[in-house]
N, C-alpha and C positions, 0 to 999 in steps of 0.2 A: 503494499499501500503507499501511494506519497505520501510523506508525511514531512513538517518540519522538526529540525530535531528542539526548536525552543518553543513550538507552540505550548502555548500551558493550555488545559483544559478549562472550563467553569467550572466555578465553584457550586452551582447551582443552575436549575434549568426551570424554567417556567412554560408550561404549554396553555396558552393565552387565547381562550376563544370568548367569543362575545354574539347577543340577539340571537339566540336560534329561535325565539318565537315559537315555543312549541305548542302544538294542538293536540289534544288525546283525543279526538273524536273522527279523527279520519279526515277531517276536512284541510283540504289544499288555501294554505295563506293565499288572498287575493284569488282565488280561482288557480292557482298555479303550482306554488311550492309547498311539498311532502315536508312542513320541519321536521318530523320525526324519522323519517329517511335522513334528510340532511343531517341530524346529529346524530342519527347511527355512525355515519359514515364519516362523519368529523371526528370522533372518539376512535373509530377504526384507525383511523390514518396518525392519529395520536399514538395510538398502541403499538402500533406497525412500525413508526419512524426509528425505531432501535435508541431511542433517545433515554438517558436517564435522568426522567420528569420526575423532579421533588416536588412540586406544587400543578395542579390544573387549576387555572382562573376562567371565571365565567362571568364575565363583567354585565350583568344585567340584560333587561327584554328576556329574562328565560321563559316567560311566557308571554302567548297572545293578547289570554284572557282575564292572567289571573287564577284559575278557578282551579281549586286542591289537588283534581284529579291531572291535570298539566303539570303541575309542580312535583307530584308522585312517579309520575311516568319521567320527568325529566331525570329524576334521582334514581329511578329503576335503570335507566339506559347509562348513565355519566359513574354512579359508584362503582361499579364492580371493575370498572374499566381504572380507575382510582385505587382501587385498592390490589388488582394484579401492577400494577404501577409501583407500588408500594410510598403513593405520593399523598399528598393533604386536599383537600377541595377548597376553594373559595368561592365565596359565590357575592355578587353584590345585587341590589334591586336595579332598576330601572326604570322609565318612564311609563311601559305598559307591564310592570307589578304591581303588588297591592300588598302592604307589610303584613297584615294579617295572617291571610292562606300562606305568604313564605314564611313567615315564622312558625306557623304551625308547622310546614313541612322541613324544616329545616331544626327547629328548637324541639317541636314537639308540644308547644304550646304557643296560643295564638299572643301574637303583642302589634300595640300602633305606634311601638317606638322603633327608630330605625334599626335595619339590620349591620353595626358597627361592629365588626370584630378584628382582633389581632391575631396571628399564626405567625409562631416563629418556626422555622426548619434550618437545622443547625446554624444557627447564629444569625439567619437570615428572616427579619420581619416582611412581612405581609401586611399589610394595612385594608381592610377592605369598608367601604363608607360608602353607604344610602344616599348615593346625591339625587335620588327622585323626590321632587317637592309634592306631598301628599295632593290631591285633585287637581293637580297640572301636569303637562309632559315637559314644562323646562327644567334645569337643574339648579341646585343648590345644596348649602350646608346651612340647620341653624344654628343659633350663638350656641346650644347647648355642644351640638357637636364639633366646632371649632372648639371648644372649649377642652374636651373629651380628645381632636386628633391633638391640641399641642402639648396636651398633658401624656399622650401615649409616645410623644417622638419627644419627646424631653429628654430620656436617656437613649444615649444613643446605642444600636446594636451592633453583635460584633461583625457582620457583614454587610450592615446597613440597611435599610427600609424601604419597600417597593409598597407606594399609595394606589389602589384600586378602585375604580369610581365608575360609573356608567357614562354623565357627560364630560365630556374632554372641555376641558377650559382652556380651549383653544377657539379662533376665531375662522368658522367653517365656508367654503366658498357659496354654498347657496343662501342668499337670503330666506328663504324660507327656513331651512333647518336653525339659522341664525336667531330665528324669535321660539328655537324653541334649546336655546345652550345653557351654560354654566353663568349663573347671573353676578357672579365678581370673582374673576379668577385674580383681580389684584390682591383681594383680601387671603384667598388661598396662597396667595407668594409671599406674603407677608408670614404666614406661618409656616409654611415652608423652608422661608431661608434659612439657613445656618442649619439645620438637621439634617439627618443622614439619608433623606429620601433621596433615591440614586434615580427612579424612572417612576414614571407616573402613567396606569395603564387603566384604558377607557373603550367606549364602545361607542354606542348610540348613532353612528352616522352613516353604519353599513357600507365603511370604504376605507379600505388603510390609508391610514393617515400620520404624519409627524411634526413633531412642533418643540418649542422651549417653554416653558413658565420658571421663574427664576432660577434660568441656570441647567436646569432640570431637564432631560427628555422625556416628550409625552408619546406614547406608542398608541394608537388607537388601530383596532384588531378590528378588521373585515368582519359582514356576519356571516354567519353559519345558515342563515336564512336565504337571504336574498341581497345582493348589491344594489349601492346607486350608481347608476350611468354617469360617473365623475366625468363622460366625455361629451354627454348633453349640456345643450346651453345654461348658463347657470343659474338662469332663473324658472327652469322648467328643474321638476325634480321627478327624474324616471328611474322607476326600478330593472334589472337584470335578472334571470336566472342565471348566474354566474357576473365575474369569477367570484366564489364564495371563497373566502379563507379562514387562517387563522395564522397568531402569531407562534414563532418559537423563539422566547427570551433566555439568551444567556449570561447570565451574571457572571462577569468576572473580576479579580481583586480591583482593576486599576479601570475595567470599563462596562457598560451594557448595552447589548447586542438583540435587536430584534430584528427577525427572519420569517419571510410572508409564505404559508403552506396551502398551497389549493387542500379545499375541501376534498374536492373529485380527483383520483387516482386518473392522472392522463398516461399513455403509451411512453418510454421510457427504453434509453437504449446505454450499452456505456460508451461516458465522455472519453474514456480511453481506454485503448487497445489492450490484449488480453499480453501484448508483444511489451507494451510500453511498461504494463505492470510488474510485470517479468523483470526488465530490466533493474529498474527501481528499485525493486526490492534489493537487489543484490548490490545496490550502492550503499556505501557505508553511512549512517543517519549524519554528521557532521557535514557531508557533500549534497547533500538529496537536493537543498536550493539552489548551490548553484550549477549541478547539471540540469534538473527539472526546467530552472527559469533561463538556462543562456540560451541566446536566437543562433540559429544552424549561422554560419556564414554564407551571405548571397555571393554570388560570382556579381563580377565585376560589369557593370553597363557599357555600351560599348560608345565610344565621344565621338564618333563620326562617321561620315560614310567613305 
């Protein structure tokens, strides 16, 4: 296998999914999307990735209608995969979720309070925040939530923290979706400044997107259910059955990297021939980079006629 001798492995790996919009009655979302099939396919891809996944995150809009049966179905699909991976599961609420039935499914007791959680995995703290404003589709935190977050982050974790929330604290291209954005990114930035938060994981937009808040990278996972056609005119909001995706988030000692993974499995072929792989396997580790990276000499071009 072609490897670099000095290439460090990540300390933690997170499978970040979002917006499955599960419907438990067999109906299709928008008359088009089999959300249950999409979630099953996504979880199969997570498990088949071969990655040593520490945490599976689903950042909101877990169900389409917030009914108890849909939450139970989601957990029935997700939890066995998480258990086989030996991972932890972190769920946050989105604007299509409701607090009482979500709390009932996750904790066994209904609650009208936000499902804010803190989960530490081998020194990495995952803070899940409910950014869904009750009775509305836009996002925000209450005063109590800001206070809880500040208290939770007061003491640094060994490997830092990752914040998970549904609504991205970013300005999206769509004027329609801006009506439903997070209401006070500046206040959140003031809370996060100087803390050990290393990345913010979000959903809501149904498209893979990236930005920065208070110097912290914000990774928005493309939805599992359906995608926003980001190539359509910005004044339109066009849904598309593809390219649904999730993010593979690798936490290194000095950086956090997110890679987009398609939900659907596409035909593949080896990018490296067996001859190249066999040759590189015989190259000493300290020489692999030089041998693999060096371009072959090009023949001189004729200078005249």
